[in-house]
One Martini backbone bead per residue (centre of mass of N, CA, C, O) as a GRO file, in nm:
protein
  137
    1UNK     BB    1 -17.067  -0.565  -8.924
    2UNK     BB    2 -17.343  -0.675  -9.085
    3UNK     BB    3 -17.654  -0.614  -9.091
    4UNK     BB    4 -17.947  -0.718  -9.082
    5UNK     BB    5 -18.225  -0.715  -9.227
    6UNK     BB    6 -18.499  -0.559  -9.212
    7UNK     BB    7 -18.788  -0.619  -8.991
    8UNK     BB    8 -18.999  -0.718  -8.743
    9UNK     BB    9 -18.724  -0.785  -8.578
   10UNK     BB   10 -18.525  -0.598  -8.683
   11UNK     BB   11 -18.195  -0.508  -8.605
   12UNK     BB   12 -17.921  -0.673  -8.576
   13UNK     BB   13 -17.690  -0.634  -8.305
   14UNK     BB   14 -17.432  -0.587  -8.139
   15UNK     BB   15 -17.318  -0.589  -7.843
   16UNK     BB   16 -17.230  -0.399  -7.597
   17UNK     BB   17 -17.005  -0.351  -7.357
   18UNK     BB   18 -17.230  -0.310  -7.137
   19UNK     BB   19 -17.376  -0.593  -7.199
   20UNK     BB   20 -17.131  -0.743  -7.120
   21UNK     BB   21 -17.063  -1.058  -6.967
   22UNK     BB   22 -16.855  -1.253  -6.754
   23UNK     BB   23 -16.850  -1.621  -6.766
   24UNK     BB   24 -17.062  -1.869  -6.726
   25UNK     BB   25 -17.168  -1.983  -7.056
   26UNK     BB   26 -17.315  -1.830  -7.353
   27UNK     BB   27 -17.196  -1.757  -7.698
   28UNK     BB   28 -17.276  -1.556  -8.003
   29UNK     BB   29 -17.142  -1.502  -8.334
   30UNK     BB   30 -17.005  -1.381  -8.609
   31UNK     BB   31 -16.854  -1.520  -8.855
   32UNK     BB   32 -16.491  -1.540  -8.932
   33UNK     BB   33 -16.397  -1.723  -9.132
   34UNK     BB   34 -16.294  -2.023  -9.027
   35UNK     BB   35 -16.254  -1.932  -8.680
   36UNK     BB   36 -16.375  -1.665  -8.642
   37UNK     BB   37 -16.503  -1.373  -8.454
   38UNK     BB   38 -16.715  -1.148  -8.363
   39UNK     BB   39 -16.936  -0.997  -8.206
   40UNK     BB   40 -17.177  -1.017  -7.988
   41UNK     BB   41 -17.524  -1.122  -8.017
   42UNK     BB   42 -17.536  -1.352  -7.792
   43UNK     BB   43 -17.589  -1.389  -7.425
   44UNK     BB   44 -17.527  -1.620  -7.137
   45UNK     BB   45 -17.554  -1.681  -6.819
   46UNK     BB   46 -17.589  -1.891  -6.597
   47UNK     BB   47 -17.911  -1.829  -6.456
   48UNK     BB   48 -17.959  -1.615  -6.690
   49UNK     BB   49 -18.031  -1.386  -6.904
   50UNK     BB   50 -18.047  -1.312  -7.225
   51UNK     BB   51 -17.877  -1.116  -7.485
   52UNK     BB   52 -18.029  -0.898  -7.725
   53UNK     BB   53 -17.996  -0.687  -8.022
   54UNK     BB   54 -18.238  -0.456  -8.159
   55UNK     BB   55 -18.105  -0.212  -8.244
   56UNK     BB   56 -18.155  -0.013  -7.946
   57UNK     BB   57 -18.259  -0.285  -7.818
   58UNK     BB   58 -18.260  -0.467  -7.519
   59UNK     BB   59 -18.307  -0.816  -7.497
   60UNK     BB   60 -18.465  -1.046  -7.272
   61UNK     BB   61 -18.407  -1.397  -7.223
   62UNK     BB   62 -18.520  -1.726  -7.200
   63UNK     BB   63 -18.411  -2.040  -7.128
   64UNK     BB   64 -18.630  -2.327  -7.223
   65UNK     BB   65 -18.428  -2.505  -7.415
   66UNK     BB   66 -18.232  -2.818  -7.452
   67UNK     BB   67 -18.095  -2.989  -7.730
   68UNK     BB   68 -17.938  -3.316  -7.756
   69UNK     BB   69 -17.703  -3.487  -7.984
   70UNK     BB   70 -17.518  -3.738  -7.843
   71UNK     BB   71 -17.268  -3.988  -7.854
   72UNK     BB   72 -17.169  -3.901  -7.573
   73UNK     BB   73 -17.104  -3.774  -7.270
   74UNK     BB   74 -16.897  -3.631  -7.413
   75UNK     BB   75 -16.808  -3.407  -7.622
   76UNK     BB   76 -16.838  -3.407  -7.980
   77UNK     BB   77 -16.777  -3.403  -8.282
   78UNK     BB   78 -17.107  -3.333  -8.433
   79UNK     BB   79 -17.280  -3.253  -8.235
   80UNK     BB   80 -17.607  -3.169  -8.138
   81UNK     BB   81 -17.753  -2.831  -8.075
   82UNK     BB   82 -18.034  -2.667  -7.897
   83UNK     BB   83 -18.162  -2.335  -7.853
   84UNK     BB   84 -18.433  -2.200  -7.651
   85UNK     BB   85 -18.569  -1.863  -7.668
   86UNK     BB   86 -18.761  -1.625  -7.466
   87UNK     BB   87 -18.879  -1.279  -7.513
   88UNK     BB   88 -19.007  -0.979  -7.586
   89UNK     BB   89 -19.159  -1.120  -7.844
   90UNK     BB   90 -18.938  -1.346  -7.873
   91UNK     BB   91 -18.781  -1.603  -8.079
   92UNK     BB   92 -18.504  -1.826  -8.021
   93UNK     BB   93 -18.288  -2.028  -8.242
   94UNK     BB   94 -18.010  -2.257  -8.189
   95UNK     BB   95 -17.846  -2.435  -8.441
   96UNK     BB   96 -17.586  -2.686  -8.375
   97UNK     BB   97 -17.232  -2.781  -8.409
   98UNK     BB   98 -16.974  -2.936  -8.301
   99UNK     BB   99 -16.627  -2.798  -8.355
  100UNK     BB  100 -16.506  -2.798  -8.053
  101UNK     BB  101 -16.288  -2.948  -7.805
  102UNK     BB  102 -16.157  -3.067  -7.533
  103UNK     BB  103 -15.903  -3.210  -7.409
  104UNK     BB  104 -15.890  -3.466  -7.189
  105UNK     BB  105 -15.606  -3.341  -7.040
  106UNK     BB  106 -15.753  -3.066  -6.990
  107UNK     BB  107 -15.776  -2.848  -6.708
  108UNK     BB  108 -15.838  -2.549  -6.841
  109UNK     BB  109 -16.074  -2.671  -7.018
  110UNK     BB  110 -16.443  -2.542  -7.035
  111UNK     BB  111 -16.533  -2.595  -7.348
  112UNK     BB  112 -16.772  -2.551  -7.627
  113UNK     BB  113 -16.787  -2.542  -7.981
  114UNK     BB  114 -16.987  -2.365  -8.237
  115UNK     BB  115 -17.186  -2.423  -8.542
  116UNK     BB  116 -17.454  -2.216  -8.700
  117UNK     BB  117 -17.801  -2.112  -8.640
  118UNK     BB  118 -18.002  -1.814  -8.611
  119UNK     BB  119 -18.344  -1.767  -8.507
  120UNK     BB  120 -18.561  -1.484  -8.544
  121UNK     BB  121 -18.877  -1.417  -8.384
  122UNK     BB  122 -19.175  -1.205  -8.482
  123UNK     BB  123 -19.420  -1.359  -8.520
  124UNK     BB  124 -19.417  -1.397  -8.875
  125UNK     BB  125 -19.129  -1.303  -8.845
  126UNK     BB  126 -18.790  -1.375  -8.988
  127UNK     BB  127 -18.443  -1.453  -8.909
  128UNK     BB  128 -18.130  -1.589  -9.050
  129UNK     BB  129 -17.806  -1.676  -8.911
  130UNK     BB  130 -17.487  -1.715  -8.876
  131UNK     BB  131 -17.295  -1.889  -8.616
  132UNK     BB  132 -17.048  -1.855  -8.344
  133UNK     BB  133 -16.961  -2.052  -8.042
  134UNK     BB  134 -16.991  -2.093  -7.677
  135UNK     BB  135 -16.962  -2.321  -7.389
  136UNK     BB  136 -16.868  -2.212  -7.057
  137UNK     BB  137 -16.562  -2.096  -6.861
   0.00000   0.00000   0.00000
């Protein structure tokens, strides 16, 4: 992964293996190709703080708002979703579009996939990068 250009927000880095927890929640990564993803850039388990790494510092953020523009009760392709997180002097907003959903008759699928952009702000400085991710179990 190529790091984001340095600014007041620092350099965005992938989470380390020690940072990563697995379970039900959301994660976003750098997109690779048509459908691939790189290493995690931000992730959070439900009811826990989100993790984001700038340079050598791991930042913990609170999910403060989720906005959804859904066409129906179940997620549909094209639905819009925004996640707003704050903490450690940072504000992160992920604006995304549903890119893949589980098939209706799938009992083992419990996730929704997204493509979008993540904006990281620190004071008056910000950087925006494309992301690809998922929420679910």
